C-alpha positions in Angstrom: 59.4 63.1 38.9 59.9 60.4 41.5 62.6 57.7 41.4 62.2 54.3 42.4 64.1 53.2 45.4 65.1 50.3 43.3 66.5 52.4 40.6 70.3 53.0 40.3 71.6 55.8 42.3 72.0 59.3 40.7 75.6 60.4 39.3 77.1 63.5 41.0 75.9 65.6 37.9 72.4 64.4 38.1 72.1 64.8 42.0 73.4 68.2 41.3 71.0 69.0 38.7 68.2 67.4 40.8 69.0 69.5 43.9 69.2 72.8 41.9 65.5 72.1 40.2 64.2 71.3 43.8 65.7 74.7 45.3 64.5 76.9 42.3 61.1 75.2 42.7 61.1 75.9 46.2 62.2 79.8 46.1 60.1 80.2 42.9 57.2 82.6 43.7 53.8 80.6 44.5 51.3 82.8 42.7 51.5 84.8 39.3 48.6 87.1 40.4 49.1 89.5 43.5 47.1 88.5 46.5 46.3 91.8 48.2 45.8 95.3 46.9 46.4 98.6 48.6 44.1 101.6 47.5 46.0 104.7 47.9 43.4 107.4 47.2 42.3 109.4 50.1 38.9 108.8 51.6 36.4 111.7 51.6 35.4 113.6 54.8 31.9 112.4 54.5 30.8 108.9 54.2 26.9 108.0 54.5 26.6 105.2 57.0 23.7 103.3 58.1 22.5 103.9 61.6 23.9 101.8 64.5 21.9 100.8 67.2 23.3 102.4 70.4 23.9 100.9 73.9 20.8 101.4 76.5 17.1 101.6 75.6 16.5 100.2 71.9 15.5 102.8 69.3 11.5 103.3 69.3 9.0 105.9 68.5 8.2 108.9 70.8 4.8 107.3 71.5 6.4 103.9 72.4 9.0 105.6 74.6 6.2 107.4 76.6 4.5 104.2 77.0 7.4 102.5 78.2 8.1 105.2 80.7 4.6 105.3 81.9 4.7 101.2 82.3 7.9 101.6 84.4 6.5 104.4 86.5 3.3 102.6 87.2 5.3 99.4 88.3 7.2 101.5 90.8 3.8 103.1 92.1 2.2 99.7 92.3 5.2 98.1 94.2 5.0 101.1 96.8 1.4 100.4 97.2 1.7 96.9 97.9 4.6 97.2 100.1 2.6 99.6 102.1 -0.2 97.1 102.0 1.9 94.4 103.2 3.4 96.4 106.0 0.1 97.6 107.6 -1.4 93.7 107.3 1.9 92.4 108.9 1.7 95.1 112.0 -2.2 94.4 112.5 -1.8 90.7 112.7 -5.3 90.2 111.8 -7.6 92.5 109.8 -11.4 92.5 109.2 -12.4 91.2 105.9 -14.4 94.4 105.0 -11.5 96.4 105.8 -9.1 94.3 103.7 -11.7 94.6 100.8 -11.7 98.2 101.0 -7.9 98.6 101.2 -7.2 96.2 98.6 -10.0 97.9 96.3 -8.9 101.6 96.8 -5.8 101.7 94.9 -7.8 99.8 92.1 -10.5 102.2 92.1 -8.1 105.3 92.2 -6.3 103.8 88.8 -9.5 103.3 87.2 -10.9 106.8 88.0 -7.7 108.5 86.9 -7.8 106.5 83.6 -11.3 107.6 82.9 -10.5 111.0 83.7 -7.5 111.0 81.4 -9.7 109.5 78.6 -12.4 112.1 79.0 -9.7 115.0 78.7 -8.3 113.4 75.7 -11.7 113.1 74.1 -12.5 116.6 75.0 -9.1 117.9 73.4 -9.8 115.8 70.2 -13.5 117.5 70.2 -12.1 120.8 70.4 -12.4 123.1 67.2 -9.2 123.2 65.3 -7.5 126.7 65.2 -8.9 129.2 62.5 -6.4 130.0 59.9 -6.7 133.7 58.3 -4.5 134.5 55.7 -4.3 137.9 53.9 -2.6 138.2 50.3 -1.9 141.0 48.1 -1.4 140.2 44.3 -2.1 136.9 42.5 -1.9 133.8 44.8 -2.3 130.2 44.2 -2.8 128.4 47.4 -3.0 124.5 47.6 -3.9 122.7 50.6 -3.3 118.9 51.4 -4.5 117.2 54.4 -2.8 113.6 55.1 -4.4 111.5 57.6 -2.8 108.1 58.7 -4.3 105.3 60.8 -2.9 102.1 61.9 -4.7 99.3 63.2 -4.2 95.6 64.0 -1.9 93.4 66.0 0.1 93.2 62.7 0.0 96.8 61.8 -1.8 98.1 58.6 -1.7 101.5 57.9 -4.0 103.6 55.9 -3.2 106.9 54.5 -5.8 108.9 53.0 -4.9 112.2 50.9 -7.3 114.9 50.7 -6.7 118.0 48.8 
């Protein structure tokens, strides 16, 4: 309750009552409900947590990791070949154009030949007959075989799973 400045001044008893009211309001608790809670139960020894990315290379499949390592080592090889070629050209001062073409095409031809050799080896491995399986049983047996083949294609990956069995 606000008082006008033009109102009559308070008596000593009224001023004392008003001061007591203001002091009790100032020291009164602001909230009737608790503002915090402490859980006293013991945490369990094992809590499942989601995986967290670790520092270093980001998590990826084994195939992607192999491709990444292959690209990094290929870039180191290309750097050394380019540096050696630059050093030879610098020391010679001038080079016959035919010699330059042969020197520049040789590493490319080597990489293409190695790539086709690896493809041929991969095709030969894929064409090899699968290992024979011989099972010997005594007594009543129920045997089930399930073959699952997965194929992923496209820039935006689309996976097709086929179950045989």
